[in-house]
N, C-alpha and C positions, 0 to 999 in steps of 0.2 A: 716984498719981491713981486714983480709984475709977471704974470703968466701969459704966454701966447694964447690968443683967443681959441685956437684949435685945441690946445691942451686943456683950457678951462672947460670947453664944450665936452671933450672926452671925459674929463673928471666928473662933470655933471651927469652925463649918461651913465658912467660907471656907478656913481652913487645911487642913482635911481634904480639901476639894475640890481644892485645889492639889496636895496630896500624892498623890492617887489619881485624877488627871484622866483622863477619857476612857473610860468603860465603855460598851460596846455601846449599848443603848438605855436603860440603867438611869437614869442621869442623865448629863449632859454632863461630869460631873466625878467620876470614881470610880476610874480605874485608871492608874497611871503605867507602863503597858506600854511607853511610849516610852522609858523609862529602860533597859529591857532589850532593846529591839527593834533590828533592823538599820535604819539610816537609809537611806531611798530617796528619789529625787527625787519631789516632789509631782506627781501626775498633773495634766495640764492639764484645765481645765474642759471638760466635754463640750459639743459644739455643741448649740444649742437648736433645738427644732422651732418650728413656727409659734405654738404656744400657750405657749412658754417652757419646756417640760419638756426635760431632758437627753435626748440620743439615744445609743444604744449602751449596752453594759454587760455584766453577767454573762451567761454562756450559759444557755440554757434547761435547767431541771432534767430529768435523764434518767438515763443510765448514769453511771458514775463520771466525774467531770469534774476537770480541772485547775483550780487556784485562779483565779478571775476577777480582772480588774482593776476595782476599784470605780470607779464614776462619781462624780467629785468635783464637787458643785454649784458653780456660779459664786458666789464669795463676795460679789459685788456684786448678787446677785439681790435683788429687792425684792418681798417677799411682802406682800400687803395684810393689814392687821390692823385690824379694825373690829368693834365689837359689832353693827353694822348690816350686816355682810357677808351678801350673798345669793348663792345658787347657782341656776343654771338646771337644767332637767330632766335634761339629760345628766350634769351634775356630780353631781346627787343620785343618779342611777342608777349611776354609777361608784362612788360612795361606798357605796352599798347592796351592790354586788357584793363590794367589799373587806370590808365588815362580815360578809357571809355566808360568805366564805372564812375569815376569822379565827375566826368562831363555829363553823365546821365542824371545826376542828382540835381534837384531843384530845392527841395527842403529835406532836412534831416534832423530828427529829434531823438534824444535818448538820455541815458545816464552815463556817468563816468566815474572812474576811480583813478586818482592821481597819486603816484609815489614820488616824493621829492628826493633830492640827492642824499639826504640824511636818513631816508627811510620813513619820513613822516607821511602819513596817508590821509587824504581828504576825498570826499565824494560830492557829487552834485548832479545837476541837470544841464543839458546844453540844447540850444536851438539854432539851426542854421537855415538861412533863407538866402539863396543865391539870386543875384550876385552881390557879394560883399557884406552881407549882414550876418551877425552871429551874437549869441548871448550865452554866457556861462554863468551859472548860479551855483555857488558853493554852499553846501549844507552847513548849518550851525555846528560849532561856534564860529566858524570863519565868517567874517563880514564882507567877503570879497564878491563882487560881480565883475564880469568882463563883457563889454558891449562894443560892437562895431556897427557903424551905420552906413557902410559902403565906402567911406573915405577916411574916417578916423576910427581909432580904437582906444577905449579908455579902460583902465584898471581902477575900479571904484571901491572905496572902503566905506561901507554904509555906517559903520560905527563912528568914524572920524569925519564923515561927510566930505571926503576929499576924493580926487581922482587924478590919475596921471594920463595924459593924452599922447598918443603915438600915431604917426601916419600909417594907415593900414598897408600901404605899399612897401613899407620897410619891415614888415613882419612876414614870416613864412606862412602865416594863416592865409595869405592871398592865394596860395596854391589850391587850397580846398574851396575857396569862396569864388573862384573864377567860374564863369558860365561854362567855358570849355577849356581844357588844358591838354597839352601833349607833353608829358613829362620829359621825354627825350629832347624836345625842341625848346621848351619853355623854361626848363630848370637845368641845373648842373647835377645830373645824376652821376654818382660815383660808384654805385654798386646795386646789382639786382640779383636776388637769390630766391630759391624756392625749395620747399620740401613738401611732405605730405600734409603739413598743418598750415604753413604760412607762405605767402609770397611777400617778400620784403624789398623795399626800394629805399635807398639812402640818397638824400639830396644834400649837397654842401653849398654853403653861402659864405663868401668872404667879403668883409666890410673893412675899409681902411682904418677907421677909428675904433672899431669894436673888436675885430678879429674874425676867426673862422668858427662857424657853428654848423651843426648837422641835424638833419631831420630824418629819422628812420620811420617809415610808414610800413605797417604790417597789415595784410589782408588775408582773409580766410582762403586757403587753397581750394576748398570745396565750394563755398558759396560766393567767393569773390568780394565779400563785404569788408568794410573797414573794421579792424579789431582793436588796434592800438597804435600809438606812435611814441617815439622817444626823441626828445630834443636834447642835444649835447651843446652846452654853451661854450664860448671861447676858452673858458678855464678847464673844460673837460668834464663838467658836472652834468649828470643825466637827470632828466625829469621824464617819467613815463606815465602815460595815460591810456587806460583801457576803456573802451566804450561798449555799451550793451543796451538791450531793449530798444534797438533802433527802429524808427518809424519814418517812412518817407511819404506818408499820405496826409499828415496833419496840416491844416491850414493855420498859419500863424498870424497873430495880430501885429501889424506894422509898428504899432507903438512900442513893442518889446525892444525894438532896436534904436529907439530915439535916445540920443545922448543928452543928459540933463546938465546944462551949464549954469542953471539958476541955483539949484540947491546943493550942487557939489562944486567946490573950488579946487585949485591945484594943491598938491601936497607941498608942505613946507620944505625948503631946501632946494 
C-alpha cells in the first residue's frame, strides 16, 4: 500500500516523538529519559488558589539549593482556548513583567528536575546563551544531552552515539532563547494567572501535522524568576521541569553549543 507523502512524514514525526518523548520545553515529545530514570510516585496536583493557579513549589532562587519538588498541574485543568480570548489590565501587566524578565536574560545556568508523564524523575544541568543556544545535560544513568546552536536542536544519545535533529524554530524553546520577546504579541497566550506564589502564563501552539501543544511557564510571584514549566503534548501528556540554583553571571564556552555531526549519526528509523 502506498502512503501519501504527508502521511508518511507525519508517521515519521510521530515515531520519533514516541521514541524521544518529554524534553524540557523543547517539544512535548523529545527525550525518553523515562526509560533511563528512576520511577517515583507521581506528585499529587498542587492545591489551587482562588484564580486556579497551583500553590507551593520550588524554593526561591538564592544560595545553593536542594532539588525542588515540581508542582504537577491538575490534569483536569481547563484552560480557555479562543481566538477571541481577552485579558484584563492586571493580566496584561503580569505578562509584560514576564516578557521583560525573559528579555533581560543573556545567560542562564542552573539545575533542573524533570517529571515525565508516567512519574519518572530525572535531574541534570542546563546552560542557556541567548540568542538561540542551549545545552541540557541529564545526570547518569540517562545518556541524553540536548544541544541547540542557534538554528538547529539535537537530542543526543551518548550511549548509542546517535542524535535526532530538529529546527529550533519549530520548538517552543525559541520563546526563551529569543533576545527579546513580547509574549502577548509574539506568542498565542491563552491564560495568565497569579497568586501569592506563582505568576503563570500558558502558551498554545497548533501545528497541522502534529496537533495542539501547550507550554505553561511559572515564575516566582515575589522574585519574578523562572521556577518551572510544563509542556502538554498533543495527546494531553504533561512533562514538568523545575529549575533551581539559577545563575545569570557565568561566562559560557561557545563550544558547549556546537553540534557534533561527525561522531553522532541520525537515529535509526
